C-alpha positions in Angstrom: 94.4 75.8 103.7 96.1 78.8 104.3 98.0 81.1 102.5 100.2 84.1 103.2 101.3 85.3 99.9 103.9 88.5 100.1 104.8 90.9 97.7 106.3 94.4 97.2 110.5 93.4 97.6 112.8 94.8 95.2 116.1 96.6 95.0 116.4 100.0 96.5 119.1 102.6 97.0 119.9 103.6 100.5 117.8 106.3 102.0 115.0 104.9 99.8 111.2 103.2 100.4 109.6 100.0 99.9 106.3 99.2 101.1 105.3 95.0 101.4 102.3 93.5 101.2 100.6 90.3 102.8 97.5 89.0 101.5 96.2 86.0 104.0 93.5 83.8 103.3 92.1 80.5 105.0 92.0 82.3 108.4 89.8 84.6 109.9 92.2 87.7 109.3 90.9 90.0 112.0 91.3 87.8 115.0 95.5 87.0 113.7 98.1 89.2 115.3 100.2 89.4 112.2 104.1 89.8 111.8 106.7 90.8 109.6 110.1 88.8 110.0 113.4 89.1 108.1 116.4 87.2 107.7 119.6 88.1 106.6 122.1 85.7 105.2 124.2 83.9 108.2 121.4 85.2 110.7 118.7 84.3 112.6 115.3 85.2 111.6 113.9 88.3 113.9 110.9 90.1 114.1 110.7 93.2 112.4 107.1 94.3 113.5 103.9 93.2 114.7 100.7 94.1 114.8 98.0 92.9 117.2 94.2 92.3 116.3 93.0 95.7 118.0 95.9 97.7 116.0 98.4 97.9 118.5 102.2 97.6 116.9 105.2 96.9 118.2 108.8 97.0 116.4 112.3 95.4 116.7 114.9 98.9 117.8 116.7 98.6 114.6 113.8 99.7 112.9 111.6 102.2 115.4 110.9 105.2 113.5 111.8 103.9 109.7 109.2 101.5 109.6 105.2 101.2 110.2 103.2 98.1 110.0 99.4 98.3 109.3 96.4 96.2 108.6 93.7 96.4 106.3 91.2 93.8 107.8 88.5 94.5 104.8 91.7 93.4 102.5 93.1 90.7 104.6 96.1 92.3 104.2 99.0 93.3 106.5 101.4 95.8 105.2 105.1 97.2 106.1 106.2 100.9 105.0 109.9 100.8 105.1 111.2 104.4 104.8 115.3 105.1 105.1 116.1 101.8 104.4 119.9 101.0 105.1 122.1 98.2 103.6 121.5 96.6 106.8 118.1 96.1 106.3 118.6 93.8 103.4 117.4 90.6 104.0 114.1 87.9 102.9 111.2 89.4 104.4 108.6 86.9 105.5 104.7 87.5 106.6 104.0 85.1 110.0 100.3 84.8 111.0 100.5 83.4 114.7 97.9 80.8 116.2 95.3 82.3 118.1 96.6 82.9 121.6 100.1 82.2 120.1 103.2 84.2 120.0 104.6 85.6 117.0 106.6 82.9 115.2 104.0 80.1 115.5 101.3 79.5 113.1 101.5 80.2 109.5 104.4 81.8 107.3 104.4 83.3 103.5 107.3 82.2 101.1 108.8 85.4 101.8 110.1 88.3 99.3 113.9 89.7 98.7 114.4 92.9 100.0 118.2 94.5 98.8 119.4 97.8 99.9 122.5 99.1 98.0 124.8 101.6 99.7 
């Protein structure tokens, strides 16, 4: 049984920082790419950042230079460090473990964690 458990969300003022964590179980974590998505009210879910099994990362243009995705294979955990947060970063953030050889957005999802950035 695959489980992805996010933590670290909360309320922060604009300009502040948060670090999200996603602990995975039930998968061979080191073989999977991992992604962070977000969904704001009334908007579609979007890929914020992804990291391949080898460690290469990609980011949405809106978060480049502010967010950093990383992984610790020994802990089966992926992180999203979010700095210089803006009110438009407010959303529910979801962890995604794509299927092996699958695209981001396939596979498994966490339950989501709320991030609220106040102005």
